[in-house]
C-alpha positions in Angstrom: 127.4 122.2 90.8 128.2 123.8 87.4 131.8 124.5 88.4 132.3 120.8 89.4 130.7 119.6 86.1 132.9 121.9 84.1 136.0 120.8 86.1 135.5 117.2 85.1 134.2 118.2 81.6 131.0 116.3 82.2 128.5 116.1 79.3 124.8 115.3 79.9 123.6 112.2 78.2 120.0 112.2 76.8 120.1 108.4 76.8 120.3 108.3 80.6 117.6 110.9 81.0 119.9 113.2 83.0 118.2 116.3 84.5 119.9 117.4 87.7 118.3 119.3 90.6 120.3 122.1 92.2 117.8 124.1 94.3 118.8 123.4 98.0 115.4 124.3 99.4 113.6 121.9 97.0 116.1 119.2 97.8 115.5 119.6 101.5 111.8 119.6 100.9 112.1 116.2 99.1 113.9 114.8 102.1 111.1 116.2 104.4 108.4 114.8 102.1 110.1 111.4 102.4 110.0 111.5 106.2 113.7 110.6 106.4 115.0 110.2 110.0 118.3 109.3 111.6 117.2 105.7 111.8 116.6 105.2 108.1 118.5 103.5 105.3 117.8 105.3 102.0 118.1 103.9 98.5 118.7 106.5 95.8 118.5 105.6 92.1 120.3 108.0 89.8 122.5 110.3 91.9 123.3 112.9 89.2 125.9 115.2 90.7 124.9 114.2 94.3 122.9 117.3 95.3 120.0 115.2 96.7 122.4 112.6 98.1 124.0 115.3 100.2 120.7 116.3 101.8 119.8 112.7 102.4 123.2 111.9 104.0 122.8 114.8 106.4 119.7 113.2 107.9 119.7 109.4 107.2 121.6 106.7 108.9 122.9 105.4 105.6 122.4 106.2 101.9 123.0 103.6 99.2 123.2 105.1 95.7 123.0 103.4 92.3 124.3 105.4 89.4 124.7 104.0 85.9 127.0 106.8 84.5 130.6 106.1 85.5 131.6 109.5 84.2 130.0 110.9 87.3 132.3 109.0 89.7 134.9 111.7 90.3 132.1 114.4 90.7 130.2 112.3 93.2 133.3 111.3 95.1 134.3 115.0 95.5 130.8 116.1 96.3 130.2 113.4 98.9 133.7 113.1 100.4 132.6 114.5 103.8 130.0 111.9 104.2 131.0 108.5 105.7 127.4 107.1 105.5 127.1 107.0 101.7 127.7 103.9 99.6 128.2 104.5 95.8 127.4 101.6 93.5 128.1 102.3 89.8 125.8 99.9 88.2 122.6 99.8 86.1 119.9 99.5 88.8 117.7 97.5 86.4 120.4 94.8 86.2 121.0 94.5 89.9 119.9 91.1 91.3 117.3 91.1 94.1 119.7 89.4 96.4 122.5 91.9 95.8 120.2 94.8 96.3 118.9 93.4 99.5 122.4 92.8 100.7 123.1 96.5 100.2 120.0 98.1 101.8 119.3 95.5 104.5 116.0 94.5 106.0 114.2 97.9 106.0 114.7 100.9 103.7 113.1 103.9 102.0 113.5 105.0 98.4 114.1 108.6 97.5 115.0 109.5 93.9 114.8 111.9 91.0 114.0 109.1 88.5 114.9 109.3 84.8 111.6 109.7 83.1 112.1 107.1 80.4 112.5 104.2 83.0 110.2 105.3 85.9 107.6 102.6 85.5 110.1 99.6 85.2 112.0 100.9 88.2 108.8 101.1 90.3 107.7 97.6 89.4 111.2 96.2 90.1 111.1 97.8 93.5 107.7 96.4 94.3 108.3 92.9 92.9 111.9 92.2 93.9 112.4 93.7 97.3 111.3 93.1 100.9 111.4 95.6 103.7 110.6 98.6 101.5 108.7 101.1 103.6 108.1 104.1 101.3 108.9 105.5 97.9 109.4 109.3 97.3 110.2 110.1 93.7 110.4 113.0 91.4 108.6 112.0 88.2 107.1 113.6 85.1 103.9 115.4 86.0 101.8 113.2 83.8 103.2 110.1 85.4 102.4 111.4 88.9 98.8 112.1 87.8 98.5 108.6 86.5 99.8 107.2 89.8 97.2 108.9 91.9 94.3 108.8 89.4 91.0 107.4 90.8 88.8 104.9 88.9 86.8 106.5 86.1 89.5 109.0 85.4 91.1 108.8 81.9 94.6 108.6 83.5 93.5 105.6 85.6 95.2 102.4 84.4 97.6 99.5 85.3 100.1 101.8 87.0 97.4 103.5 89.1 95.9 100.2 90.3 99.2 98.5 91.0 100.7 101.3 93.0 97.5 102.2 94.9 97.1 98.5 95.7 100.6 98.5 97.3 100.3 101.8 99.2 98.8 105.2 99.9 99.8 107.4 97.0 99.9 111.2 97.0 101.4 114.1 95.1 103.4 116.3 97.5 104.3 119.2 95.3 104.6 120.3 91.7 108.1 121.2 90.3 108.6 123.5 87.3 110.9 122.4 84.5 113.2 125.4 85.0 114.3 123.9 88.4 116.4 121.3 86.5 119.7 121.4 84.6 119.3 121.0 81.7 115.6 121.8 81.8 113.3 119.0 80.5 110.4 119.6 78.2 107.8 118.9 80.9 107.0 119.8 84.5 107.5 117.3 87.3 106.0 116.4 90.6 107.1 114.7 93.8 105.0 111.6 94.5 105.1 109.8 97.9 103.9 106.2 98.3 103.6 105.0 101.9 103.6 101.2 101.5 101.1 98.9 103.3 102.6 96.3 105.6 100.2 93.5 104.9 100.5 90.9 102.2 97.7 90.2 99.7 96.9 86.5 99.5 95.8 86.6 95.8 98.7 88.7 94.5 99.4 86.6 91.4 95.8 86.5 90.3 95.4 90.3 91.1 98.3 91.1 88.8 96.9 89.0 86.0 93.4 90.5 86.2 94.7 94.1 86.3 97.2 93.7 83.5 94.8 91.8 81.2 91.8 93.9 82.2 93.4 97.1 80.9 95.0 95.4 77.9 91.9 96.2 75.8 90.6 99.3 77.5 87.6 99.9 75.2 86.2 96.4 75.6 84.0 95.2 78.4 85.8 93.5 81.2 83.9 90.3 80.9 84.8 90.0 77.2 88.5 90.8 77.9 88.9 88.3 80.7 87.2 85.6 78.7 89.6 86.3 75.8 92.8 86.6 77.8 92.3 84.4 80.9 89.6 82.0 79.7 87.2 83.1 82.4 83.5 82.5 81.5 81.5 85.7 80.9 78.9 84.5 83.3 81.4 84.3 86.1 82.4 87.9 85.7 78.8 89.0 85.3 78.0 87.4 88.7 80.8 89.3 90.3 79.8 92.6 88.7 76.3 92.2 89.9 77.5 91.6 93.4 79.5 94.8 93.2 76.5 96.8 91.8 78.4 97.4 88.6 76.9 97.2 85.1 77.6 94.0 83.2 79.1 96.2 80.5 81.7 97.6 82.9 85.2 98.3 81.6 88.4 97.9 83.7 88.6 101.7 84.3 85.3 101.6 86.2 86.5 99.2 88.9 88.2 100.7 92.0 91.4 99.2 93.4 89.3 97.5 96.1 87.0 96.0 93.5 90.0 94.6 91.6 91.2 93.0 94.8 87.8 91.6 95.4 87.7 90.3 91.8 91.1 88.6 92.3 89.8 86.8 95.4 86.6 85.9 93.7 88.4 84.3 90.7 90.8 82.5 92.9 87.9 80.8 94.6 85.7 80.3 91.6 87.9 79.3 88.7 
């Protein structure tokens, strides 16, 4: 990879969070962790020099790649020239319309990506909110972000990201990855997170999102007080729910499990 980067005089851009993976064994492991088969369409966000793209293309039916840095175009085209099943789109993924994205990936697809750390959360929320047919997400993320994604209730890392993603699918850390596996090496270690998305649709999704986001907006305050302030829900209404869930009336958002947040959303939908 270094020879190719030098050939095209490529310079890493901190603004794009560029940290490329080169270890072939690790790249194969990511493909395995994602459960990619010959029937799968894969969406990759941020191709780098295309090392992961190569491994995905060897296995998947088709790989659609979004890359923001047009300076990588000649490198990617050379690295991927043997693969006829790769579509390169040089565009900022965050600015891609839901319709255009769906047109590229089709009705069912899986996401596999080494995500830029600075934009991991916005990308995850865009995927969950703007796409249909997404089956799973397998991503390389900063170790601390991975720990937040899988954190259980009561844990200090547990928050909006934890609840939102665990509500959408089964989340697990597949493996830890040391910083020296990247070029250039970032300042933190990473991990591979796999999210196997649930197929059902939650009937009170809008209320759920409001309750979770507002509930954690003032972490140190009691949930009843927070929801009264932000959503105008009477304290007594929340207290009744907490009693039914065998939770203290002084409970904070971090004390509720994902299932209890879902139950709260349904309760408020029916009683407010």
